[in-house]
N, C-alpha and C positions, 0 to 999 in steps of 0.2 A: 187355080183360078176358080172362082165360082160363077154361077149363072147357067143358062140353058144353052149357051153357044159353046161351040169348040173353038178354041183358039189356039194357035200355035206360036210360041215364043222362039224366035230364031236366035242362035248364037253365032257370032263372028268367030272364026278360027283364031286361036291364040289370045281370045279375050281374058284379061286380067283385070279383075274389080276388087277393091277393098274398101270397107267402110269403117271409119274411125270415129269413135265418140271421144271427143277432147273436152267433155264437160259442157261448156256452153256452146260448142260448135260440133257439128257432124260433118266429117271430111268424107268425100267420096274421091278416090284415088283409082285411076284407070289408065291403061294404055289406050292407043287408038282404037283397037279392036273392042276393047271394054266399052269405051264411049259409044261407039257405034252400037253396040249390043243394047246399052241402057236406052239409047235414043229409039231403037226398033221396039223395045218393050214399052216405051211410053207412047209410041205411036199406035202400037197394037191395043193398048188399053183405051185410046182416044178414038178408035173407029166407031162410026155409026153402028148401032145394033148391039155395042158392047153394054152389058147391063150395069146400072149403078151397084157399087160394091164389088165388082169384079177385081181381083187383086192377084199379085204374084209375090210369093215369099222368096227372098234370097238369103242364104246363111252360109256361114262358114262351111267350106267344103260342099256347098250346094249352091255353086255359082259365084260364091265369093271366096277370097283368098284366106287362108289360115289367120286366125286372130281377128278377123272382121267381127263388127257388131251386125246383127241381123238388120234386114231392110225390107220393109214391105212397100211395094208400089200398089196403090189403089185408086180406083176411079171413084169420085164422090161428085155427084151432080147436084146434090142439095146445096142452096145458095147460103 
């Protein structure tokens, strides 16, 4: 994550998340713990004081299941 604030991204135990690029669609597949983890990440990015441009990279074997497409969660306050 970028910015001057320290942010902690929590992971639920047993979280499994996969991202599939099916051409015209991106599919996020996750178990219940994975969905809670993604929701927590998004809530973390939405907190007051989180700077514009703050982001989190999720990649294969770095939060995502093997074979997943990379995913970036980013805060963008520009309209």
